[in-house]
C-alpha positions, 0 to 999 in steps of 0.5 A: 500500500502506498504510504502518503505524505501529509502536510503539517500545520503552519504553527505549533505550541507546547501542549503540556501533555507528555505523550503528545508534545506539540499541538497545532497553535489553534488547538486547545487542551481540556481534561476528560472530565470537562468533555465527557460524563459517564451515564447510567441507564436501566437495562431494557428487556430487549437489550443484548450484551455489548462487548468492547473488543481490543481492536476498538470495535464496540458491538453486540457480542453476537456480531463477532463471536459467542465462544470464549466469554464467561456468562453471568448467571445473574446480571448484577449491575448491568447498564444500558449502552446506546449507539454512539456512546464512547465506551471504555472497558476498564480492565481492557482499555490498556489493550485498546478496548475503547470505542464508539458503540455501533449497537444498542444493548447492555454491558457489565459494570466494568464498562463506562458509557460516556457522552459529551457534557455539552460545554465543549463540542466533541466527536466521540469517534475522534476521542476513541481514536485518541484514547486508543492511541494512548493505550497503544503507546502504553500510557494507560497501562503506565498510568493504571499501574502508577495508581493501583499496584499490579492493576491494569484498570483504567476507570472513568475517574482516571479518564477524567483526570487526563489532559487531552488535546481539543481540536475545533469540532470541524477538525475532530470530524475531519480527523475521525472521518479520515481515520475511519476511511484510512483504517478500513482501507488498511484493514482490507489490505491486511485481511487480503494478506491474512487470507493469502497466508491461509491459502499458502498454509492450505497449499503447503498442507496439501502437498505434504499430505500428498507426499506422506500418503501417495509418495513422490512418484505419480506413476506408482501403482496404487491400492486401497489403504482401507483407511478413510482418511488416507485413501489409495497408497502406493501398492508397495507401501504398508499400513500399520497402526502406531501401536505395532511399531512404537512404545507410548510413554505416559507422562507424570501427573502433577500435584504429588509431593515427595518427601525425604532428602533424596530429591532432585530438580528436573525440568518438565514439559507442559502442553504449552511447550509442545507446539505444532512442529516445534517446541516453545522452551522460553519458560520451563517449569521444574519438579522435585522428585526422587530419581527412580520416579523421574526415570519413568518419565524422562524424554529421550532424544528421538521421541515424538511428543504429542499433546493429549488435547485441550482446545481443538488446536492442541489436540495431537500436535507435536514434533520430534524431541532432539534432546533440547534439554537434558534430563527432561520429563513430560507431564501426563497431558503429553505422550512420548512416542518411541518409534521402531526406527528399523521400520520407520523414521520418527520424523516421517511418523511425526509429519504423518501425525501433523499432516491433514489426514492425521488432523482429521483422524484426531478430530474425528476420534476425539472425546469432545466437550464444549470447546475442548477435545482430547485423545487417549493412549488407545486412540493414539495407538490405533492411528494408522500410518502409511509406511514406505520403504526406508529409502523412500521415506528419506526422499519424502522427508527431504521433499517435505523439508524443501516445501516447508522452507519455501512456503514458510519463507513466503509466509514470513514475507507476507507476515512482515508486510502485515506487521508493516501495515499495522505499524503504518495504521498506528502511526497515521492514527497517532499523527492525526489525533495529535495534530502532527499532520494536517487533514 
């Protein structure tokens, strides 16, 4: 996206606001409490729940998503929200949950619904952009922590004490309208790039799934594998369930305290450490227990570590342990799969588990509850693997590595473009609301 050069105002003056610096000479400043007041409204029977999201959207919850929220059994203290209110989420304002409501509804007491007092002319959308700018700059978080230790609350009284730039109403309108258009334009460009990333990931997954189920020779004679998720395989390949060529080690159950003096500290892996195709090892927990107990749960180099479940994206994800940490254990929500390497490479099995047919197997066979899914040792053991000869496995692994490298390079390039667009959006908004550019 072409980044435009904007003119500046002719004259500037000190604003007296630390996070703003200079403002146009004809702008004023005023504390929030003289610009806005909090309103308390009764809830109407038809009112649905309004939510302030971190991207600044304030809308009916049902317009965005309904999962992942805690629903109150009794709605104590709920208040009416009206379309056009400037809405501040006290606990999430530091992350940008401030905006103008596009809906009529109700919200919990943690929300503040604000309207202009009338003494000064205000455009709610301009002040929403302004407050989100100071939240993204970290000022709201710093202010909240300065007032209440370890708190991220930004309450309406905190807002009232803030000294804010006050452009003439006509300029507020221009700035708000410009940012509405500009952010929509940038968001559309970002959405296209994110869709491109999803398409690249889908294409990569198709190629890898094809490689581990059909091989690399398009002219190879094929036969029915007898497995719904695999379909036809080369005639000379085998189909074997995981339990016939692996050992599956369960992990240690947390919570038991061991006494005595003969205890040692061991690092152990949690579900958060085991990602799809890599390990996240920045934070590693430790356990103290006897050596003879620890030996039962040690992770060995070459083990495939597989997560038991949780959210659907955590189900059956994992990769091969290369001995990244010595004397490391794994908890009971992670399986350590030890492969008979004379038959198949652990890396080939790991790719199969993460391929499209592996994902379909785990999703189809999982124990499911609301928003959660899990597998178990028996179902993991029944996972079918299409196994080519060892030399063919190696060629497929080399091919998959090339596909991974090439696609990840393109995906990372697009991700950097997305990051640049997000940064540009923040810079334009900051410059507009503080008068660094003339609109």
